[in-house]
C-alpha positions as YAML, in Angstrom:
chain: A
units: angstrom
residues:
- id: 1
  name: MET
  ca: [103.73, 91.75, 108.59]
- id: 2
  name: PRO
  ca: [101.45, 89.20, 107.28]
- id: 3
  name: SER
  ca: [102.86, 85.61, 108.27]
- id: 4
  name: GLY
  ca: [102.54, 84.27, 104.51]
- id: 5
  name: LEU
  ca: [104.34, 87.01, 102.83]
- id: 6
  name: ALA
  ca: [107.70, 85.38, 102.60]
- id: 7
  name: ALA
  ca: [106.05, 82.43, 100.62]
- id: 8
  name: LEU
  ca: [104.17, 84.63, 98.25]
- id: 9
  name: ALA
  ca: [107.61, 86.67, 97.79]
- id: 10
  name: ARG
  ca: [109.51, 83.84, 96.62]
- id: 11
  name: LEU
  ca: [106.74, 83.06, 93.48]
- id: 12
  name: ALA
  ca: [107.58, 86.61, 92.43]
- id: 13
  name: VAL
  ca: [111.31, 85.19, 91.83]
- id: 14
  name: LEU
  ca: [112.46, 83.91, 88.55]
- id: 15
  name: PRO
  ca: [115.26, 81.68, 88.32]
- id: 16
  name: SER
  ca: [118.35, 82.98, 86.27]
- id: 17
  name: GLY
  ca: [118.39, 80.09, 84.02]
- id: 18
  name: GLY
  ca: [121.47, 78.60, 85.04]
- id: 19
  name: ASP
  ca: [122.15, 75.28, 87.14]
- id: 20
  name: GLN
  ca: [122.97, 77.38, 90.41]
- id: 21
  name: VAL
  ca: [120.03, 78.53, 92.21]
- id: 22
  name: THR
  ca: [120.98, 80.96, 95.04]
- id: 23
  name: PRO
  ca: [118.87, 80.71, 97.84]
- id: 24
  name: MET
  ca: [116.73, 83.74, 98.25]
- id: 25
  name: VAL
  ca: [116.92, 85.58, 101.77]
- id: 26
  name: ILE
  ca: [114.15, 87.71, 103.04]
- id: 27
  name: SER
  ca: [114.85, 89.96, 105.84]
- id: 28
  name: GLN
  ca: [114.15, 93.56, 107.29]
- id: 29
  name: LEU
  ca: [116.66, 95.80, 105.43]
- id: 30
  name: ASN
  ca: [117.14, 98.08, 108.38]
- id: 31
  name: THR
  ca: [117.74, 95.68, 111.31]
- id: 32
  name: SER
  ca: [118.37, 98.04, 114.16]
- id: 33
  name: LEU
  ca: [114.84, 99.78, 114.30]
- id: 34
  name: GLY
  ca: [111.61, 98.84, 113.22]
- id: 35
  name: ALA
  ca: [111.56, 95.13, 114.53]
- id: 36
  name: ALA
  ca: [108.34, 95.25, 116.14]
- id: 37
  name: LEU
  ca: [105.66, 98.12, 116.24]
- id: 38
  name: ASP
  ca: [103.17, 98.31, 118.90]
- id: 39
  name: GLY
  ca: [100.62, 100.75, 117.16]
- id: 40
  name: GLU
  ca: [98.09, 100.43, 120.04]
- id: 41
  name: GLN
  ca: [100.72, 101.81, 122.65]
- id: 42
  name: LEU
  ca: [101.90, 104.40, 120.57]
- id: 43
  name: HIS
  ca: [98.17, 105.54, 119.94]
- id: 44
  name: ALA
  ca: [97.52, 105.42, 123.38]
- id: 45
  name: GLY
  ca: [100.41, 107.60, 124.59]
- id: 46
  name: ARG
  ca: [99.91, 110.36, 121.84]
- id: 47
  name: VAL
  ca: [100.04, 114.02, 123.09]
- id: 48
  name: THR
  ca: [96.48, 114.82, 122.04]
- id: 49
  name: ARG
  ca: [94.55, 111.78, 123.81]
- id: 50
  name: HIS
  ca: [92.71, 113.95, 125.87]
- id: 51
  name: ALA
  ca: [91.68, 116.37, 123.47]
- id: 52
  name: VAL
  ca: [88.43, 114.78, 122.92]
- id: 53
  name: TRP
  ca: [87.62, 115.08, 126.90]
- id: 54
  name: ALA
  ca: [88.86, 118.69, 127.13]
- id: 55
  name: ALA
  ca: [86.65, 119.87, 124.12]
- id: 56
  name: LEU
  ca: [83.72, 117.93, 125.78]
- id: 57
  name: VAL
  ca: [84.06, 119.72, 129.32]
- id: 58
  name: ALA
  ca: [84.43, 123.14, 127.49]
- id: 59
  name: ALA
  ca: [81.17, 122.52, 125.40]
- id: 60
  name: THR
  ca: [79.31, 121.35, 128.39]
- id: 61
  name: ALA
  ca: [80.56, 124.48, 130.53]
- id: 62
  name: ILE
  ca: [79.73, 127.17, 127.64]
- id: 63
  name: VAL
  ca: [76.08, 125.49, 127.42]
- id: 64
  name: LEU
  ca: [75.56, 125.37, 131.28]
- id: 65
  name: ILE
  ca: [76.50, 129.10, 131.15]
- id: 66
  name: VAL
  ca: [74.11, 129.93, 128.70]
- id: 67
  name: ARG
  ca: [71.03, 128.09, 130.41]
- id: 68
  name: GLY
  ca: [72.00, 128.35, 133.75]
- id: 69
  name: THR
  ca: [71.82, 132.23, 133.84]
- id: 70
  name: GLY
  ca: [69.24, 134.32, 133.85]
- id: 71
  name: GLU
  ca: [70.62, 136.75, 131.09]
- id: 72
  name: ASP
  ca: [69.81, 136.71, 127.61]
- id: 73
  name: ALA
  ca: [71.21, 133.74, 125.93]
- id: 74
  name: ALA
  ca: [71.70, 135.45, 122.49]
- id: 75
  name: ALA
  ca: [73.89, 137.95, 124.17]
- id: 76
  name: LEU
  ca: [76.02, 135.22, 125.86]
- id: 77
  name: THR
  ca: [76.39, 133.11, 122.83]
- id: 78
  name: SER
  ca: [77.44, 136.43, 120.95]
- id: 79
  name: VAL
  ca: [80.27, 136.97, 123.54]
- id: 80
  name: GLU
  ca: [81.18, 133.43, 123.18]
- id: 81
  name: MET
  ca: [81.47, 133.65, 119.52]
- id: 82
  name: HIS
  ca: [83.80, 136.67, 119.78]
- id: 83
  name: ALA
  ca: [86.25, 134.61, 121.83]
- id: 84
  name: GLY
  ca: [85.73, 131.03, 120.87]
- id: 85
  name: VAL
  ca: [85.67, 131.33, 116.97]
- id: 86
  name: PRO
  ca: [88.95, 133.61, 116.70]
- id: 87
  name: GLY
  ca: [90.63, 131.00, 118.98]
- id: 88
  name: LEU
  ca: [89.62, 128.04, 116.64]
- id: 89
  name: LEU
  ca: [90.44, 130.04, 113.56]
- id: 90
  name: ALA
  ca: [93.84, 130.88, 114.79]
- id: 91
  name: ALA
  ca: [94.47, 127.24, 115.83]
- id: 92
  name: LEU
  ca: [93.52, 126.08, 112.50]
- id: 93
  name: LEU
  ca: [95.08, 128.59, 110.32]
- id: 94
  name: GLY
  ca: [98.27, 128.04, 112.67]
- id: 95
  name: GLY
  ca: [98.23, 124.38, 111.94]
- id: 96
  name: GLN
  ca: [98.11, 125.21, 108.21]
- id: 97
  name: VAL
  ca: [100.76, 127.82, 108.20]
- id: 98
  name: ALA
  ca: [103.12, 125.26, 109.91]
- id: 99
  name: VAL
  ca: [102.49, 122.70, 107.22]
- id: 100
  name: ALA
  ca: [102.94, 125.12, 104.48]
- id: 101
  name: LEU
  ca: [106.25, 126.45, 105.96]
- id: 102
  name: THR
  ca: [107.82, 122.96, 106.41]
- id: 103
  name: ARG
  ca: [110.23, 121.98, 103.48]
- id: 104
  name: GLU
  ca: [111.85, 118.89, 103.10]
- id: 105
  name: ALA
  ca: [115.23, 119.81, 104.53]
- id: 106
  name: HIS
  ca: [113.31, 120.42, 107.91]
- id: 107
  name: LEU
  ca: [112.02, 117.09, 107.62]
- id: 108
  name: PHE
  ca: [115.29, 115.29, 107.13]
- id: 109
  name: ARG
  ca: [117.05, 117.40, 109.90]
- id: 110
  name: TYR
  ca: [114.36, 116.32, 112.31]
- id: 111
  name: VAL
  ca: [114.88, 112.85, 111.55]
- id: 112
  name: ARG
  ca: [118.25, 112.97, 111.79]
- id: 113
  name: THR
  ca: [118.31, 114.70, 115.18]
- id: 114
  name: ARG
  ca: [115.64, 112.50, 116.63]
...
């Protein structure tokens, strides 16, 4: 939260016109959670943090297999496409189906049990 936000919020409040001016209190609505957010640590601790390296290793292996053998590169690429492309499509479609089948009640239940 920017440090000057409290001063800017006071500018938006108009007095009620009476002589009694109540002091304005600016505070966090949910005081039990969310007092501090360490986004860098959350990003570094995510489940998919190693996915880029795994993809790089897999791509390097596929390239080395095609270039390192004396076999026909087109045939090896065709075999690779028969295994790799359906796997990639299944992963993408699985994610889309999961998002499409998620309802608002599921999200509330997830948050409540968390």
